[in-house]
Structures are given as C-alpha cells and as structure tokens.
C-alpha positions as CSV (number, residue, x, y, z in Angstrom):
1,M,9.2,-309.9,-71.4
2,K,6.2,-308.7,-73.5
3,N,5.0,-306.6,-70.6
4,Y,8.5,-304.9,-70.3
5,G,8.2,-303.7,-73.9
6,I,4.6,-302.4,-73.4
7,F,5.6,-300.6,-70.2
8,T,8.6,-299.1,-71.8
9,S,6.6,-297.9,-74.8
10,L,3.9,-296.5,-72.5
11,A,6.5,-294.7,-70.3
12,L,8.2,-293.1,-73.4
13,S,4.8,-292.0,-74.8
14,I,3.9,-290.3,-71.6
15,F,7.3,-288.7,-71.4
16,F,7.0,-287.2,-74.9
17,L,3.4,-286.2,-74.5
18,S,4.0,-284.5,-71.2
19,G,6.3,-281.9,-72.7
20,C,9.4,-283.1,-70.9
21,F,11.4,-282.0,-74.0
22,P,11.5,-278.2,-74.2
23,Q,9.7,-276.8,-77.2
24,G,11.4,-273.4,-76.9
25,M,9.6,-270.3,-76.0
26,T,7.0,-268.2,-77.8
27,P,7.5,-264.6,-78.8
28,E,5.3,-263.5,-75.9
29,E,7.2,-265.5,-73.4
30,F,10.5,-264.0,-74.8
31,I,9.1,-260.5,-74.4
32,N,7.8,-261.1,-70.9
33,S,11.0,-262.8,-69.6
34,S,13.5,-260.4,-71.1
35,D,13.4,-256.9,-69.8
36,G,17.0,-255.9,-70.4
37,V,19.7,-256.2,-73.0
38,S,20.3,-260.0,-73.3
39,L,20.6,-263.0,-75.6
40,T,18.2,-265.9,-75.2
41,I,18.6,-269.2,-77.0
42,N,16.0,-272.1,-76.7
43,G,14.4,-270.5,-73.7
44,Q,17.7,-269.9,-71.8
45,Q,19.3,-266.5,-71.3
46,V,22.9,-267.1,-72.3
47,M,24.0,-263.6,-71.7
48,T,22.6,-260.6,-69.8
49,Y,24.0,-257.1,-69.8
50,K,25.0,-255.9,-66.3
51,E,26.0,-252.3,-66.1
52,G,28.9,-252.7,-63.7
53,T,30.6,-255.6,-65.6
54,H,29.6,-255.3,-69.2
55,Q,29.9,-253.0,-72.2
56,I,27.3,-252.3,-74.9
57,G,27.8,-250.6,-78.2
58,Y,26.0,-249.7,-81.4
59,N,27.4,-248.8,-84.8
60,D,24.7,-247.0,-86.8
61,E,26.6,-247.3,-90.2
62,E,26.8,-251.1,-89.9
63,V,23.6,-251.6,-87.9
64,Q,25.6,-253.6,-85.4
65,F,24.7,-254.2,-81.8
66,R,27.5,-255.4,-79.4
67,V,27.4,-256.6,-75.9
68,S,30.4,-258.0,-74.0
69,D,31.7,-258.5,-70.5
70,D,34.6,-256.3,-69.4
71,R,37.2,-259.0,-70.2
72,F,35.7,-259.5,-73.7
73,S,35.6,-263.3,-73.0
74,N,31.8,-263.4,-73.4
75,F,30.0,-261.5,-76.0
76,F,27.2,-261.4,-78.6
77,V,27.0,-259.2,-81.7
78,V,23.9,-258.7,-83.9
79,K,24.7,-257.3,-87.3
80,C,21.4,-256.4,-89.0
81,V,20.7,-255.7,-92.7
82,D,18.2,-252.9,-91.7
83,V,17.7,-250.7,-88.6
84,P,14.8,-251.9,-86.5
85,K,12.1,-249.2,-86.8
86,E,8.7,-250.8,-86.2
87,Q,7.1,-253.7,-84.5
88,G,6.4,-256.6,-87.0
89,Q,9.3,-255.7,-89.2
90,T,11.4,-258.6,-90.4
91,I,15.2,-258.2,-90.4
92,E,17.9,-260.5,-91.6
93,A,20.9,-260.5,-89.2
94,L,24.1,-262.3,-88.4
95,L,24.4,-263.3,-84.8
96,T,27.8,-264.0,-83.4
97,Y,28.1,-265.2,-79.8
98,T,30.3,-267.1,-77.4
99,T,29.7,-270.3,-75.6
100,D,31.8,-271.9,-72.8
101,N,34.3,-273.1,-75.4
102,D,33.5,-271.7,-78.8
103,I,32.4,-268.7,-80.9
104,L,29.3,-269.5,-83.0
105,E,27.6,-267.7,-85.9
106,K,23.9,-268.0,-86.9
107,L,22.1,-266.3,-89.7
108,C,18.8,-265.2,-88.2
109,N,15.5,-263.8,-89.6
110,F,14.4,-261.7,-86.7
111,T,11.0,-260.1,-86.2
112,V,10.9,-256.9,-84.3
113,S,8.6,-258.1,-81.5
114,K,8.6,-255.0,-79.4
115,I,10.1,-251.5,-79.3
116,D,10.2,-249.5,-76.1
117,G,12.2,-246.3,-76.2
118,D,15.7,-247.3,-77.3
119,M,15.2,-251.0,-76.5
120,V,14.3,-253.5,-79.3
121,W,13.2,-257.1,-78.9
122,L,14.3,-259.3,-81.8
123,W,12.9,-262.8,-82.2
124,D,13.6,-265.6,-84.6
125,G,10.8,-268.1,-84.1
126,K,12.4,-270.9,-86.2
127,K,15.7,-270.9,-84.4
128,K,14.1,-269.9,-81.0
129,I,16.6,-267.1,-80.6
130,G,15.8,-263.8,-79.0
131,A,18.0,-260.7,-78.6
132,V,17.2,-257.6,-76.7
133,V,19.3,-254.7,-77.9
134,R,19.6,-251.0,-77.4
135,L,19.7,-248.4,-80.1
136,L,22.4,-246.0,-78.9
137,R,22.4,-242.7,-80.8
C-alpha cells in the first residue's frame, strides 16, 4: 500500500509539472492568435465576429464596443473608461458577455496590446481576457 501512495504522488507531481493545467495565454500569444474582432477567455475564443452572421457597433460617446450574432443570443460588449489611443495604454472597462446559459460581467484592466488601423487588441493579463475590437468612426 505504501507504493500506491508514492506512485500516486509521483504521478500527480508529473501531471502538475508537465503543464497539463492551462496557464492561460500570454499577450503575445493573444495578439498572434486573434486577427479579427473576437473575445478570448483563458486561451479560448468564446466569440468571433463573422461578417455574414454578426453585427458590430461602436458608440464614441460611451466608448462602447458591441459584437453580437444576428439573433442577439450571443454577444459581448466592452465599455471603456477611455478611448484606446496608443499601445501600452491601460484602460478600465466593463466586459459583458454571454455563455451557453448566462450573461456575465467582469471589470477588466485592459492594456492596449496592439493597434492596427481601426483594430485594437485589449488584454487583461490577470484575468487572461482578450478582446479585439474595431473603432468605427
């Protein structure tokens, strides 16, 4: 029986050390894996804008980015305190998004990781949440 405990401990140690539990993604991985309007949480894209079946919107007065499917059953909204203007800028924002059975809200501290034209990559490293949004003006 002693050997069983040793083998179990050893197996669990190897499991933990091998990285079998996802650590989330880095800002670089987020930038490289997200090339269009999307929401990524813990390394998984939970919503991706598709031109034929989704809608996007931007309200400049409220600094609010909206993405939804055509039925409005799946969506995410990022309401920022400031307009993203430059890489490295930190912006507090309220993220609201749908899951399979709920609507969730998270207060995020996004860093502007990249700006390319009207596309903006927002990354919250603590929460491992990334949003790619479009400044429509």
